[in-house]
C-alpha positions in Angstrom: 46.1 130.3 -119.0 45.7 129.3 -122.7 42.1 130.5 -122.6 43.3 134.0 -121.8 46.2 133.9 -124.4 43.8 132.8 -127.2 41.1 135.3 -126.3 43.6 138.2 -126.3 44.1 137.8 -130.0 40.5 137.5 -131.2 37.8 139.9 -132.2 35.0 137.7 -131.0 34.0 136.1 -127.7 36.0 135.1 -125.8 38.0 138.3 -125.5 40.6 139.4 -122.9 41.9 142.9 -122.4 45.2 143.6 -120.6 46.1 146.9 -119.0 49.8 147.8 -119.3 52.2 150.3 -117.9 55.1 150.4 -120.3 55.6 146.7 -121.1 54.3 145.4 -117.7 50.8 144.0 -117.5 49.0 145.4 -114.4 45.5 144.0 -114.9 43.1 142.1 -117.1 39.4 141.5 -117.7 37.6 139.1 -120.1 34.4 138.7 -122.0 33.3 135.0 -121.9 30.3 133.3 -123.5 29.7 131.5 -120.2 31.2 131.9 -116.7 28.5 130.4 -114.4 27.7 126.8 -114.7 24.6 127.3 -112.6 23.2 129.9 -115.0 23.8 128.6 -118.5 20.7 130.6 -119.6 22.7 133.9 -119.3 25.3 135.2 -121.6 27.8 136.9 -122.1 29.9 137.4 -119.0 32.4 139.9 -117.7 34.9 137.6 -116.0 38.4 137.3 -114.6 38.7 140.9 -113.6 42.1 141.3 -111.9 44.3 144.3 -111.1 47.6 144.0 -109.4 47.4 145.2 -105.8 50.1 147.9 -106.5 47.6 149.5 -108.8 44.3 149.3 -106.8 42.5 152.5 -106.5 43.9 154.0 -109.7 40.9 153.4 -111.9 42.4 150.5 -113.8 39.5 148.1 -113.0 37.0 150.7 -114.2 38.8 151.1 -117.5 39.0 147.3 -118.0 35.3 146.9 -117.2 34.4 149.7 -119.7 36.6 148.0 -122.4 34.7 144.7 -121.9 31.3 146.4 -121.9 32.2 148.3 -125.1 33.4 145.2 -126.8 30.2 143.3 -125.9 28.2 146.2 -127.2 30.2 146.3 -130.5 29.5 142.6 -130.9 25.7 143.3 -130.7 25.1 142.2 -127.1 22.4 143.9 -125.2 23.1 142.8 -121.6 26.2 141.5 -119.8 26.4 139.5 -116.6 28.9 138.8 -113.8 29.2 137.1 -110.5 31.2 138.4 -107.6 31.8 137.4 -104.0 32.7 140.8 -102.5 33.2 143.4 -105.3 29.6 144.4 -105.9 30.3 148.0 -104.8 32.8 148.3 -107.6 30.4 147.1 -110.2 27.5 149.2 -108.8 29.6 152.3 -109.2 29.9 151.4 -112.9 26.2 151.0 -113.4 25.8 147.3 -112.8 22.6 146.1 -111.1 22.0 143.3 -108.5 20.1 140.5 -110.1 20.2 137.8 -107.5 22.3 135.2 -105.7 24.0 132.2 -107.2 24.4 129.5 -104.5 27.4 127.3 -104.8 28.0 124.6 -102.1 30.7 126.6 -100.3 30.0 130.2 -101.4 27.1 132.5 -102.4 27.9 134.8 -105.2 26.2 138.0 -106.2 24.7 137.9 -109.7 24.8 141.2 -111.5 23.9 142.5 -114.9 24.2 145.6 -117.0 22.1 146.6 -119.9 24.3 147.8 -122.8 22.5 150.8 -124.3 
């Protein structure tokens, strides 16, 4: 939790964006330097995307994804990465491309990337 608190205050990686309605947080997404121990060659990462179930389908995830992408671009990044178990359709709708599979002992995750142009 401290990683998210600390990154919500900075203007460099790591960064965390929090979506609010009034004073209630309803979602978050982060930009991390690393988020996949099996791919230390790739950086930076869109990570920890979460939207409260009461707000699914309202476009909150898309806005958070865009905020992280924009921040990465402003920091001079050219490509951003993520892994997901079952949300690849969400990311594909936002321009992300399938890059491969990351094989963990108990799960295979989709590896995706997005060029920041």
